[in-house]
N, C-alpha and C positions, 0 to 999 in steps of 0.2 A: 445875596442873600436877602430875605425878607428883614426890614428893620426890626432890631430887637431893642428891648429896654430892660435896664436892670433897676430894681427898687428893693431896698432891704425890707419894705413893708408895701404889700400889693395894695393896700388902701390908698397909697399916693398916686395910683395910675390916674392921669387926668382923662376926663370924659372922652375928649376929642381924639383919644387913641383907640377907641372902641370902633368896631369889633376887632377881636385880637384872638390869637390861639395860645393856649397854654397846654404845655406838654413837659414831660420829664426831660432833663437834660440828655441822660442816658437811662432808657426805660429798661425795667425788668422784664416786662410782657408787652410787646408790640404796642399797638395804638389804643389799648383798654383806657388808658387816662389822657387823651388828647381830646380838648375842648375848644369849641368856638364860643367866644364870651362876648355877649352884646352889651352889657352894662356893669357896673361895679357891684350892683346887688347880687348877681349871680356868680361872682367870681370865688367866694370863700371855699365852697365845698370842691368845686373843681380845682383850685389851687392846692388844697390840701391833699386830694385823691392823687394829682400829679406828683406832688413831693413824696409821697408814700410809695409810689410806683417808679420812683428814681434812685438808681444804684448810688448816685453820688448825693441824695437828698436835695437837689437843687432842680428848679424849674424854669423853663425858658417861656418869655412871654414874647411873641411876634405880633406884629401887624397883620391882621388877616388880609390876604391878597385873593380876590376872587379869580376862579380859572379852573384848570384841571391839573391832576397829579401824574407825573410820569415817573417810572423807575427805568433806568438804564441799567441791565445786568450784563456782566462780563467779566474779564479778568485782566489783571496787569500782569504781563509775561515779557521778560527782557525789557522793562521799561516802556512797553507800548500796551494800549488798551486793545483787547482782542475779543472776538466771538460776541458782540454786542446783540442784545436782544432789548426792544423797546416795547414797554408794556404800559399801557394806561390803567390807572388805579380807578376802581369803582368806589368812591367814597361819598358818603353824604353824612348830614348831621341829624341827630335825634333833637326832638324839643329841648332837651336839657343841654344841648350843646355838644354832647358825647359824639365822637367821629363812630361812624358805622363803614367798616370795610367790607365791601361785597365780593371782591375779587379782582381779576384782571383781564384785560382784552389786549390782544396784540394790536400793536399801533404801528402802522407801516407808512409814516410820513418820512420819505427819504431825506428831505432837506432838513428836518427837525433832527432826525437821527444823525445826519451827518454833523451837525453843529454841536449835538450833546456829545457825540464821540470826540470831536476836536476838545471840548472842554475836559472830557475823562483824560485825554492824552495829555494836556496840560497839567492836571491834577498828578497824574502818574509821574510825569517828569519833575514837577515842583517838589514833591514830597518823596522822591526815590522809590516809588512802590516796585519792587522788582517782580515779585510773585506773590500774587494774593487774589482771591475774588474781590470784585469790586462793583458795589451796589450803589448808585446815585440815585437820589430822588430830586426831582424838580417840580417846580409850580411854574405852569404856563397860563400868562395872562396878558391878552391883548398883543400877542407876539412877542412879549417880553420873557426872558427865561430866568427864573430865579433858582439857585441851588439851595435846597433844603437840608439834605442830608448826605454824607458821605459814610459808607459802611464797608469795613472790610470783611464783610460776609454776604451770602446771598439773601439774608433775612428769612423771616418765616412766612406765615400766611399762605403756605402750599406753593411757594413761586417756582421751585424746581420742579415740582410735580406738573404745575400748569405748562411751564415751558417744555419739558419732555413730552407731555401728551399732545401739545400743539405743533411743536416742531420736531419732535423725534430726536432732540438733542439731550445727551447725557451729559449734563456739566460736570458732574464729579468726574467722570470718565476722562474728559476733555483735560481737565485739570492735572489729573495725575499723569496722563500721557505728555502735556506740556511739560510737567515738571521734570519727568524723566528725559525727556528729549533736550530740554534747555540745560540740564545739568549733566547730561550724558551719564547717567548714574542708573543702576538697576536696584530694585528692591525686592527682596523675598517676601512675599506675603503668605 
């Protein structure tokens, strides 16, 4: 994980720690209030906006790591990570530091995919995730992999629609079919 710091007062963050990322600990609405902050002067509004968009009313401050963002989308089924799809996130920052998410592109680096699936399987086993969507976000920098988020959902930003349009995979259908097969049950809908 990127290095995190906790301060009861964000004004105590040392100058040497910039640039940093400020984001809600558990956001109400996506990346709306994720910011790259370059100095203490620009932190106040970003910090307060991130706090307002946080379900827990808390903010994460992380050291900014240059690189690119990858999402690994799949499922934990029977304690294994299955049906992985690797997507590169198209992100940039506005002048005020606010992140702009422009979409996804398929990322078919097989060695990276293999390593990220290995990490996903370790997470599934360590936390006993038996049956759930599992969306992992990573930052890749100079061949280093940083785990940024673990989500037990597919996320927003049109990710399922994108996967379905590019790969003709219906993730919801896969999930239901695997649930029925895994549990040998039938559901009347």
